[in-house]
C-alpha positions as CSV (number, residue, x, y, z in Angstrom):
1,M,16.1,20.1,33.0
2,K,19.1,19.9,35.5
3,S,17.2,17.9,37.7
4,I,16.8,15.6,35.1
5,L,20.1,14.9,34.0
6,A,21.1,14.6,37.7
7,I,18.9,11.9,38.1
8,L,19.8,10.3,35.0
9,L,23.6,10.5,36.1
10,L,22.8,8.6,39.1
11,T,20.6,6.1,37.2
12,L,23.6,5.6,34.7
13,C,26.7,5.6,37.0
14,I,26.5,2.1,38.1
15,P,25.9,0.7,34.8
16,L,28.6,2.6,33.3
17,I,31.5,1.3,35.6
18,G,33.0,-2.2,35.9
19,A,29.9,-4.2,37.0
20,A,28.0,-3.2,34.2
21,Q,25.9,-5.4,31.9
22,K,27.9,-5.2,28.4
23,P,26.7,-3.0,26.0
24,V,25.5,-4.4,22.6
25,G,27.8,-4.0,19.9
26,E,29.8,-1.4,20.0
27,T,31.5,-0.4,23.4
28,R,31.8,3.2,23.2
29,E,29.6,5.3,25.4
30,V,26.8,7.6,23.8
31,T,27.8,11.0,24.8
32,L,26.6,14.3,24.1
33,A,29.5,14.9,21.6
34,W,28.7,11.9,19.7
35,V,24.9,12.6,19.5
36,K,25.9,16.1,18.2
37,Q,28.3,14.6,15.5
38,N,25.9,11.6,14.6
39,L,22.3,13.0,15.0
40,R,20.6,13.1,11.5
41,K,20.8,16.9,10.8
42,N,17.3,17.0,9.1
43,G,13.8,15.3,9.7
44,P,12.3,13.1,9.4
45,R,14.8,10.8,11.0
46,L,12.7,8.3,13.1
47,I,12.4,5.3,10.7
48,L,11.6,7.6,8.0
49,T,14.2,9.8,6.5
50,A,14.0,12.1,3.1
51,E,15.9,9.1,1.3
52,S,13.6,6.7,2.4
53,L,10.4,8.6,1.5
54,T,11.6,8.9,-2.0
55,Q,12.4,5.4,-2.2
56,I,8.7,4.5,-0.5
57,K,7.2,7.1,-3.5
58,K,8.8,5.5,-6.3
59,A,7.8,2.0,-4.9
60,V,3.9,3.0,-4.7
61,D,4.3,4.0,-8.2
62,K,6.0,0.9,-9.5
63,D,5.4,-2.1,-7.0
64,E,2.4,-3.5,-6.7
65,I,3.0,-5.0,-3.2
66,T,3.9,-1.5,-1.9
67,K,1.0,0.0,-3.7
68,A,-1.5,-2.2,-2.0
69,Y,-0.2,-1.3,1.2
70,Y,-0.1,2.3,1.1
71,A,-3.8,2.1,-0.5
72,Y,-4.6,0.4,2.8
73,L,-3.0,2.8,4.7
74,Y,-4.9,5.4,3.1
75,K,-8.3,4.1,3.4
76,N,-7.5,3.7,7.1
77,A,-6.6,7.3,7.1
78,V,-9.6,8.7,5.8
79,A,-11.5,6.3,8.0
80,L,-9.8,8.0,11.1
81,L,-10.8,11.4,10.0
82,D,-14.3,11.0,11.4
83,L,-13.7,9.0,14.4
84,P,-13.7,10.8,17.9
85,V,-10.7,11.7,19.8
86,L,-9.3,8.9,22.2
87,E,-10.2,9.3,26.0
88,R,-7.9,8.8,29.0
89,K,-10.0,5.4,29.9
90,L,-8.0,2.8,31.9
91,E,-9.4,-0.9,31.4
92,G,-8.4,-2.0,35.3
93,R,-4.7,-0.7,35.8
94,R,-4.0,-0.3,32.1
95,L,-4.2,2.4,29.4
96,L,-2.6,-0.1,26.8
97,G,-5.4,-0.1,24.6
98,V,-5.8,3.6,24.1
99,S,-2.0,3.7,23.9
100,R,-2.1,1.2,21.1
101,Q,-5.3,2.9,19.5
102,A,-3.0,6.2,19.3
103,I,0.1,4.5,17.6
104,A,-2.5,2.9,15.0
105,R,-4.4,6.3,14.4
106,I,-1.3,8.4,14.5
107,G,1.1,6.0,12.8
108,T,-1.3,5.8,9.9
109,L,-2.3,9.2,9.3
110,A,1.5,10.5,9.7
111,A,2.5,8.0,7.2
112,V,0.0,8.8,4.8
113,Y,0.7,12.6,5.0
114,A,4.7,12.2,4.6
115,I,3.6,10.7,1.5
116,S,0.5,12.6,0.1
117,K,0.9,16.0,2.0
118,E,-2.8,16.4,2.4
119,K,-3.6,19.3,4.7
120,R,-6.8,17.0,6.1
121,F,-4.5,14.6,7.4
122,L,-2.0,16.7,9.0
123,D,-4.9,18.8,10.8
124,R,-6.2,15.4,12.4
125,I,-2.8,14.5,13.4
126,N,-2.5,18.1,15.3
127,T,-5.8,17.4,16.9
128,E,-4.8,13.8,17.9
129,L,-1.6,15.0,19.4
130,L,-3.3,17.9,21.0
131,N,-5.5,15.4,22.8
132,I,-3.0,12.7,23.9
133,C,-0.5,15.4,25.1
134,N,-3.2,16.9,27.2
135,F,-3.8,13.7,29.1
136,S,-3.1,14.0,32.9
137,D,-0.5,11.5,32.1
138,W,0.3,8.2,30.5
139,N,-0.1,5.7,33.3
140,P,3.2,5.3,34.5
141,S,2.4,2.9,36.9
142,H,1.9,0.3,34.1
143,F,4.9,1.7,32.1
144,L,4.2,-0.4,28.8
145,D,1.3,2.2,28.2
146,V,3.9,5.0,28.4
147,G,6.4,3.2,26.2
148,E,3.8,2.8,23.6
149,M,2.5,6.1,23.6
150,A,5.8,7.6,23.6
151,Y,6.5,5.9,20.2
152,G,3.0,6.8,19.0
153,V,3.6,10.6,20.0
154,S,7.1,10.6,18.7
155,I,6.3,9.5,15.1
156,G,3.3,11.8,14.9
157,L,5.9,14.6,15.7
158,D,8.8,13.4,13.0
159,W,6.6,12.3,10.4
160,T,4.7,15.5,9.8
161,L,7.8,17.1,8.6
162,G,7.8,20.2,10.7
163,D,4.4,21.3,9.2
164,L,2.5,21.0,12.5
165,P,2.0,24.4,14.5
166,E,5.2,25.4,16.3
167,S,2.9,25.3,19.6
168,T,1.8,21.7,18.8
169,I,5.4,20.9,18.5
170,Q,6.7,22.5,21.4
171,L,3.9,20.9,23.4
172,V,4.5,17.1,22.2
173,K,8.4,17.5,23.2
174,D,7.1,18.8,26.6
175,A,5.0,16.1,26.9
176,L,7.5,13.5,25.9
177,I,9.8,14.8,28.7
178,S,7.4,15.1,31.2
179,K,4.9,12.3,30.6
180,A,7.5,9.6,29.3
181,I,11.3,10.4,30.1
182,K,10.9,12.0,33.4
183,P,8.7,9.0,34.7
184,S,11.3,6.6,33.4
185,L,13.6,7.9,35.5
186,N,11.6,7.5,38.7
187,E,12.0,4.8,40.5
188,K,8.7,4.3,41.4
189,F,8.0,3.7,37.8
190,N,11.0,2.3,36.3
191,G,11.2,-1.3,37.3
192,W,11.2,-2.3,33.7
193,V,14.7,-0.6,33.2
194,K,16.6,-4.0,34.0
195,V,14.1,-6.5,33.5
196,D,14.9,-9.6,31.0
197,N,11.5,-9.7,29.5
198,N,9.2,-8.0,27.0
199,W,8.8,-4.8,29.2
200,N,12.5,-4.1,28.6
201,Q,12.0,-4.2,24.8
202,V,8.9,-2.2,24.6
203,C,9.8,0.5,27.1
204,H,13.4,1.1,26.2
205,G,11.9,1.1,22.2
206,G,9.4,4.0,23.3
207,I,12.1,6.1,25.6
208,T,14.4,5.6,22.6
209,S,11.8,7.0,19.9
210,A,11.2,9.8,22.7
211,A,15.0,10.5,23.1
212,V,15.6,10.9,19.1
213,M,12.8,13.4,19.1
214,I,14.4,15.7,21.7
215,A,17.9,15.1,21.0
216,D,18.2,18.5,18.9
217,Q,16.5,20.4,21.9
218,D,18.7,18.6,24.6
219,P,21.4,16.2,23.5
220,A,22.7,15.6,26.4
221,L,19.4,14.1,27.6
222,A,19.3,12.1,24.6
223,A,22.8,10.8,25.1
224,L,21.8,9.5,28.5
225,L,18.7,7.8,27.6
226,I,20.3,5.9,24.7
227,S,23.4,4.9,27.0
228,R,20.7,3.7,29.4
229,M,19.0,1.4,27.1
230,L,22.2,0.3,25.3
231,H,23.5,-0.9,28.7
232,N,20.2,-2.8,29.6
233,I,18.5,-4.1,26.2
234,P,21.0,-7.0,26.4
235,R,19.0,-8.3,29.4
236,A,16.1,-9.0,27.3
237,L,17.8,-9.8,24.0
238,K,20.1,-12.7,25.8
239,A,16.8,-14.9,25.7
240,Y,17.1,-15.1,21.9
241,A,20.1,-16.9,22.3
242,P,21.4,-19.6,21.1
243,D,18.5,-20.6,19.0
244,G,15.9,-17.7,18.9
245,A,13.3,-19.5,20.8
246,Y,11.5,-16.6,22.5
247,P,10.5,-17.6,25.9
248,E,7.6,-15.9,25.9
249,G,5.9,-17.8,23.1
250,A,4.7,-16.9,19.9
251,S,2.4,-13.8,20.6
252,Y,5.2,-12.2,23.1
253,W,7.7,-12.7,20.5
254,S,5.8,-10.5,18.1
255,Y,5.3,-7.9,20.7
256,G,8.9,-7.8,22.2
257,T,10.6,-8.3,18.8
258,S,8.4,-5.4,17.3
259,Y,9.8,-3.2,19.9
260,T,13.4,-4.3,19.4
261,L,13.0,-3.6,15.4
262,I,11.4,-0.2,16.4
263,T,14.8,0.7,18.3
264,I,17.0,-0.8,15.5
265,N,15.4,1.0,12.8
266,V,15.1,4.5,15.3
267,L,19.0,4.0,15.6
268,E,19.9,3.1,12.1
269,S,17.8,6.3,10.9
270,A,18.6,8.6,13.5
271,F,22.5,8.0,14.0
272,G,23.3,5.4,11.0
273,T,24.0,2.5,13.5
274,D,22.3,-0.3,15.2
275,F,25.0,-0.8,17.5
276,G,25.1,-4.3,16.6
277,I,21.4,-5.0,18.3
278,S,20.4,-6.9,15.1
279,N,23.3,-9.1,15.6
280,T,22.5,-10.3,18.9
281,P,22.9,-14.2,18.8
282,G,19.8,-15.8,18.2
283,F,17.9,-12.6,17.3
284,V,17.6,-13.4,13.4
285,N,16.9,-17.0,14.0
286,S,14.1,-16.1,15.8
287,A,12.0,-15.6,12.5
288,L,12.9,-19.5,12.0
289,F,11.5,-20.0,15.7
290,V,8.0,-18.4,14.8
291,K,7.6,-19.7,11.5
292,K,8.4,-23.2,12.8
293,L,5.8,-22.7,15.5
294,V,2.9,-23.0,13.0
295,G,1.2,-26.6,12.7
296,S,-0.4,-27.9,9.7
297,S,-4.1,-27.1,11.6
298,G,-2.6,-23.5,11.0
299,L,-2.4,-22.9,14.6
300,Y,0.5,-22.1,16.7
301,F,2.2,-24.2,19.4
302,N,0.8,-21.6,21.8
303,Y,2.6,-22.4,25.1
304,F,2.6,-19.8,28.1
305,D,0.2,-16.7,27.4
306,S,0.3,-17.0,23.5
307,G,-2.7,-16.9,21.5
308,S,-3.1,-19.9,18.9
309,G,-4.1,-17.6,16.1
310,G,-1.0,-18.7,13.6
311,D,1.1,-16.3,11.5
312,E,-1.7,-15.7,9.1
313,G,-2.6,-12.2,10.6
314,L,-1.2,-9.1,8.9
315,E,1.2,-8.3,12.3
316,N,3.3,-10.9,11.9
317,Q,3.5,-10.9,8.0
318,E,4.8,-7.3,8.5
319,L,7.4,-8.2,11.1
320,L,8.9,-11.2,8.9
321,L,9.4,-9.2,6.1
322,W,12.4,-7.3,8.0
323,F,13.8,-10.6,8.5
324,A,13.4,-11.5,5.1
325,N,15.3,-8.1,4.2
326,K,18.2,-9.0,6.6
327,T,18.7,-12.5,5.7
328,G,18.0,-12.1,2.1
329,N,15.5,-15.2,2.0
330,D,12.1,-14.6,1.2
331,V,10.8,-17.8,3.0
332,Y,10.1,-15.5,5.6
333,F,8.0,-12.9,3.1
334,D,5.3,-14.6,1.1
335,S,3.8,-12.3,-1.0
336,E,0.4,-13.9,-1.4
337,K,-0.1,-14.6,2.5
338,F,1.1,-10.8,3.1
339,L,-1.7,-9.6,0.6
340,G,-4.2,-11.9,2.1
341,A,-3.6,-10.8,5.4
342,L,-3.7,-7.0,4.2
343,T,-7.2,-8.0,2.3
344,K,-8.7,-9.5,5.4
345,S,-7.9,-6.6,7.7
346,A,-8.8,-4.0,5.1
347,T,-12.2,-5.7,4.8
348,S,-13.0,-5.9,8.5
349,G,-13.3,-2.2,9.0
350,Y,-10.7,0.1,10.6
351,N,-8.0,-2.1,11.7
352,S,-4.8,-0.1,10.7
353,S,-1.3,-1.5,11.5
354,K,0.7,0.1,14.4
355,F,3.6,-0.5,11.9
356,N,2.4,1.6,9.0
357,G,5.4,3.5,8.2
358,M,7.9,1.4,9.2
359,V,6.5,-1.4,7.1
360,L,6.6,0.9,4.1
361,T,10.3,1.4,4.3
362,W,10.9,-2.3,4.5
363,L,8.8,-3.0,1.2
364,A,10.6,-0.3,-0.6
365,K,14.0,-2.0,0.3
366,H,12.9,-5.4,-0.4
367,K,14.4,-7.1,-3.1
368,K,12.9,-10.4,-4.3
369,S,15.3,-13.3,-3.5
370,T,15.7,-16.9,-3.5
371,V,13.4,-18.9,-0.9
372,K,15.6,-21.1,1.1
373,S,13.4,-24.0,2.7
374,L,12.9,-24.3,6.4
375,P,14.4,-27.4,8.0
376,A,11.8,-30.1,8.7
377,N,12.6,-30.3,12.4
378,Y,13.6,-27.3,15.0
379,K,15.3,-27.0,18.2
380,G,15.0,-24.0,20.3
381,D,17.4,-24.3,23.2
382,G,17.6,-21.7,26.1
383,I,15.7,-20.7,29.1
384,N,12.3,-22.4,27.9
385,P,13.9,-24.8,25.5
386,I,11.0,-26.2,22.9
387,V,11.4,-28.7,20.0
388,V,9.4,-29.1,16.7
389,F,8.9,-32.1,14.7
390,G,7.7,-31.6,11.2
391,G,5.1,-28.5,10.5
392,G,3.7,-26.3,7.9
393,K,2.0,-27.2,4.6
394,A,4.8,-29.5,3.3
395,D,4.4,-32.9,5.3
396,P,1.6,-34.9,3.0
397,N,0.0,-36.5,6.4
398,G,0.3,-32.6,8.1
399,Y,2.4,-34.0,11.1
400,F,3.3,-31.5,13.7
401,L,4.6,-32.0,17.4
402,G,5.7,-29.2,19.5
403,A,7.1,-30.1,23.0
404,K,8.8,-28.0,25.5
405,G,10.9,-28.0,29.0
406,G,11.5,-24.7,30.8
407,A,10.1,-23.6,33.9
408,A,6.8,-21.9,35.2
409,S,8.4,-19.5,37.1
410,L,9.3,-17.7,33.7
411,N,7.5,-14.3,32.6
412,H,3.9,-15.2,31.3
413,G,4.8,-19.1,32.5
414,N,2.7,-22.0,33.0
415,M,3.4,-25.4,34.8
416,D,3.7,-27.1,31.2
417,A,7.1,-28.7,31.4
418,G,7.0,-31.9,29.1
419,S,3.9,-30.7,27.7
420,F,3.2,-31.0,23.8
421,V,0.6,-30.2,21.2
422,F,0.2,-32.6,18.3
423,D,-1.5,-32.0,14.7
424,L,-2.0,-34.7,12.0
425,Y,-4.1,-34.6,8.9
426,G,-4.4,-30.8,9.6
427,V,-6.2,-31.2,12.9
428,R,-5.2,-30.0,16.2
429,W,-5.3,-33.3,18.4
430,A,-3.4,-32.2,21.7
431,V,-3.9,-28.7,22.4
432,D,-2.9,-25.9,24.9
433,L,-5.7,-23.6,26.1
434,G,-3.1,-20.5,25.8
435,M,-3.8,-16.9,26.4
436,Q,-6.6,-15.8,29.0
437,N,-7.8,-12.4,29.3
438,Y,-5.6,-10.7,32.1
439,F,-8.1,-7.9,33.0
440,Q,-10.9,-10.4,34.0
441,L,-8.2,-12.6,35.6
442,E,-6.9,-9.7,37.8
443,Q,-10.4,-9.0,38.7
444,A,-11.2,-12.5,39.9
445,I,-8.0,-13.3,41.5
446,G,-6.1,-10.1,42.0
447,V,-3.1,-8.6,40.1
448,S,-0.6,-10.1,42.7
449,G,-2.4,-13.5,42.2
450,L,-2.3,-13.6,38.3
451,W,1.3,-12.5,38.4
452,D,2.9,-13.9,41.6
453,S,5.0,-17.1,40.2
454,S,5.5,-18.4,43.6
455,Q,4.5,-21.9,44.5
456,Q,1.6,-20.6,46.3
457,S,0.6,-18.1,43.7
458,K,-3.3,-17.9,42.8
459,R,-2.1,-18.0,39.2
460,W,-1.7,-22.0,40.0
461,T,-5.2,-22.5,40.5
462,L,-6.3,-21.8,37.1
463,L,-6.7,-24.6,34.8
464,S,-4.9,-22.5,31.7
465,K,-2.1,-22.1,33.6
466,N,-1.5,-25.3,36.0
467,N,-0.5,-28.8,34.9
468,F,-3.7,-30.1,35.3
469,G,-4.7,-28.2,32.1
470,H,-1.7,-29.4,29.7
471,S,-0.7,-32.7,28.1
472,T,1.9,-33.6,30.6
473,L,2.4,-35.8,33.7
474,T,1.4,-35.3,37.3
475,V,2.5,-36.6,40.5
476,N,0.4,-37.2,43.3
477,D,-2.2,-35.4,41.8
478,E,-0.2,-32.3,43.0
479,L,1.3,-29.1,41.3
480,H,4.7,-29.1,39.4
481,V,7.2,-27.4,41.3
482,A,7.3,-24.0,39.8
483,K,10.7,-22.8,39.8
484,G,11.9,-26.6,38.7
485,F,13.5,-26.0,35.2
486,A,13.5,-28.9,32.5
487,P,16.3,-28.5,30.4
488,L,16.5,-30.0,26.7
489,S,18.7,-33.3,27.4
490,Y,19.2,-34.3,23.7
491,Y,17.8,-33.9,20.3
492,K,18.3,-35.5,17.0
493,G,16.7,-33.7,14.1
494,K,18.2,-34.1,11.1
495,D,16.3,-37.0,9.4
496,N,12.7,-37.9,9.4
497,R,12.3,-39.9,12.4
498,P,13.3,-37.0,15.0
499,Q,14.0,-37.6,18.4
500,A,14.2,-35.6,21.4
501,G,14.1,-35.4,25.3
502,F,13.6,-33.1,28.4
503,D,14.8,-33.9,32.0
504,L,11.8,-33.1,34.2
505,S,13.4,-34.0,37.4
506,A,13.6,-30.5,38.9
507,V,9.7,-30.4,38.2
508,F,8.9,-33.0,40.3
509,K,11.4,-32.6,43.5
510,G,10.0,-34.2,46.2
511,Q,7.6,-36.4,44.3
512,L,10.1,-38.4,42.2
513,K,13.8,-39.0,42.1
514,S,14.0,-38.2,38.7
515,A,11.8,-38.0,35.4
516,K,12.6,-37.8,32.0
517,R,10.5,-37.7,28.7
518,D,11.4,-38.4,25.1
519,F,9.5,-37.9,22.1
520,K,9.9,-40.1,19.1
521,R,8.6,-39.8,15.5
522,T,8.1,-43.7,15.0
523,G,6.4,-43.4,11.7
524,D,4.9,-41.1,9.1
525,Q,1.7,-40.9,11.3
526,S,2.7,-41.7,14.7
527,L,4.5,-40.2,17.6
528,E,6.0,-42.4,20.6
529,I,6.2,-40.7,24.1
530,T,8.5,-42.3,26.8
531,D,8.7,-41.6,30.2
532,I,11.5,-43.0,32.4
533,L,10.7,-42.2,36.2
534,E,12.8,-43.4,39.1
535,F,10.2,-43.3,42.3
536,S,11.1,-42.2,45.7
537,E,9.3,-42.7,48.8
538,Q,6.9,-40.1,48.5
539,T,5.5,-41.2,45.2
540,K,2.2,-42.6,45.2
541,N,0.7,-42.4,41.8
542,V,1.6,-40.6,38.3
543,T,-0.9,-39.7,35.9
544,W,-0.5,-39.2,32.1
545,A,-2.6,-36.6,30.5
546,M,-3.5,-35.0,26.7
547,M,-5.6,-32.3,26.5
548,T,-7.8,-32.3,23.5
549,Q,-11.2,-31.0,22.0
550,A,-11.6,-34.2,20.0
551,D,-14.4,-36.6,20.7
552,A,-13.3,-39.6,22.6
553,E,-14.1,-43.1,23.2
554,I,-12.2,-45.5,25.5
555,I,-11.1,-48.5,23.8
556,E,-9.2,-51.5,24.5
557,G,-5.7,-50.3,25.6
558,G,-6.7,-46.3,25.1
559,V,-8.6,-44.1,23.7
560,L,-10.0,-43.2,20.1
561,L,-10.3,-39.7,19.3
562,K,-12.5,-38.4,16.3
563,Q,-12.5,-35.0,15.0
564,K,-13.6,-33.4,11.5
565,G,-13.9,-36.7,10.0
566,K,-10.3,-38.1,11.1
567,T,-9.4,-40.3,13.9
568,L,-6.2,-40.7,16.1
569,K,-5.6,-43.4,18.9
570,V,-4.1,-42.7,22.3
571,M,-2.6,-46.1,23.1
572,I,-0.9,-47.3,26.4
573,K,1.7,-49.6,25.4
574,Q,3.8,-49.9,28.6
575,P,2.8,-50.9,31.4
576,K,-0.7,-52.8,31.2
577,G,-3.4,-52.5,33.8
578,V,-3.9,-48.8,33.8
579,L,-7.0,-47.1,34.8
580,I,-8.0,-45.5,31.5
581,M,-10.2,-42.1,32.0
582,V,-11.7,-39.1,29.9
583,V,-12.4,-36.3,32.2
584,S,-14.5,-33.4,30.9
585,E,-13.3,-29.7,31.4
586,N,-16.2,-28.4,30.1
587,P,-17.3,-26.5,32.0
588,P,-14.1,-26.2,33.9
589,P,-13.4,-26.4,37.8
590,L,-13.8,-22.3,38.4
591,D,-16.4,-20.1,37.2
592,Y,-13.1,-17.6,36.2
593,D,-11.3,-20.5,34.4
594,M,-11.2,-20.6,30.6
595,K,-14.1,-22.2,28.9
596,V,-13.2,-24.2,25.9
597,D,-15.5,-26.1,23.8
598,N,-15.7,-29.9,24.2
599,L,-12.2,-29.6,26.3
600,K,-11.6,-33.2,28.0
601,R,-8.3,-34.5,29.4
602,V,-7.2,-38.0,28.5
603,E,-5.7,-39.6,31.4
604,F,-3.8,-42.9,32.1
605,K,-3.5,-43.1,36.0
606,F,-0.8,-45.1,37.4
607,P,-0.6,-46.2,41.2
608,A,3.0,-46.8,42.1
609,E,2.2,-50.3,43.3
610,L,1.5,-51.2,39.3
611,F,5.3,-51.0,38.7
612,K,7.5,-53.9,39.5
613,S,10.5,-51.7,40.4
614,K,11.5,-48.1,41.6
615,G,12.5,-47.4,38.0
616,Q,9.7,-47.8,35.4
617,R,8.7,-46.6,31.9
618,I,5.2,-45.0,30.7
619,V,5.2,-45.7,26.9
620,V,2.3,-44.1,25.2
621,E,1.8,-44.1,21.2
622,L,-0.3,-41.8,19.2
623,R,-1.2,-42.9,15.7
624,G,-3.2,-42.1,12.8
625,D,-5.3,-44.6,10.9
């Protein structure tokens, strides 16, 4: 143990002095004495507490939603009893799928046991923990696997209320130290500690959970781990500022935010404070961000490596409950939608939530409050700025625009600056390809090929990642500049004719002198996109593109799209005399590209000589009938 402390002291000595990243909230250090004084004396202390269990049991009896959620967990816990134990089987370089199954299994069983005290659930938890803690390791080379496994194992130990065999309790604590905490101190495995993306949130969340579970045994070690987290988690949380727009998109908002909520809830239950993490600028506003990402089609504005599934799934409904409690605004907790997602999940076989007991605490605390409506439009500034016009079910025409700037070199980034998705009449007309299976891509182009963000990366050969697969501009048929950042240059969103603009100049460095793209809602069913370009000597041609799955017909001055009995016209207003093309991307260019039914690219191609001056405008209108 002394060697572990020595490594930790070396790890922490730099962050704890002058040049340190400023800790969240309270500036005091978490010391051994502080842990001893403030650690909850009796378990459970990891999200669940004796008080919250009493509150949950009352809510299960009296509140229909809590009762339904507990019944869902109970049904899943029973189904788990007959499943074979998990195997340490990697998919490529990841054990992540196994770690997530472990959380869902152990968390479901343990939450139900804490309330029911049925021995059959305790016995199965014991079996699961013995199995997992005897794995050779939890795959520290891909530390997300460890972070998630550490959380699952920790709640299994805590929520069983000391009823596990003493030998299992000690085995679990030893495994948390040897398979999670100790690898987190090894420079070979701990590159995540200071990064500014979801790895920081997930891994610190898991290790903080483990720290609490060994705190009674080794409070000094727990203090040092928690201090490390408090000094480094701001690196990831600063991405929420100023408006809550999570730079990695909707799917990774759910992932990163869920583990920050785990960290917040663990600290509050164990120590009575979250050190101000929940008040990080932009964090609470991120609920508005994710709600506004849902179009009238029910699909997300799924930029970067995000799925398009929308917020109908149970996981997002669970997470939004915390924000409803925090803000006192039930616009974030739609009970009908929550129960609908619960019913859908319950009827799809064993499919238990990984948030289980945590959601029970939120449901038990929830007090029905007023619904304060969301703004019609949204601006999310920051390192990957976005704007949203309209959205949701309120607009009678189902109008929704999601547009973005940013840089391809960001985590999970694409060459999509200036791109957009567009819904009208509840139909998604302009699409983003979104997430593609990582394992398959790593097999095709290699791990470094997929995750390298340099200009020469193989990532940019993929249609789902490069600018040729996005609704944006392309100059000289070349790639965007990967490190070029496109800021939000202006936003006017207070009325029903919102406008916004992005400066794309850095994205086209060496291709154009300057480039700006403006979006303007010109009517109830129309959108105008204006590109203001200044050519350079290197400018040969410009291509305006829109990706769609609609049927497309070239007409005079543009393209007529038809889908689900609806129509949309994409018309070039300025300049005239352009080449209009519809290019099929089904099948896509490469064997390992994402295959999307009926995918095509609407193109307006402009040779440089078409423009009468070096500075020119391209104006395109999208309008319904």
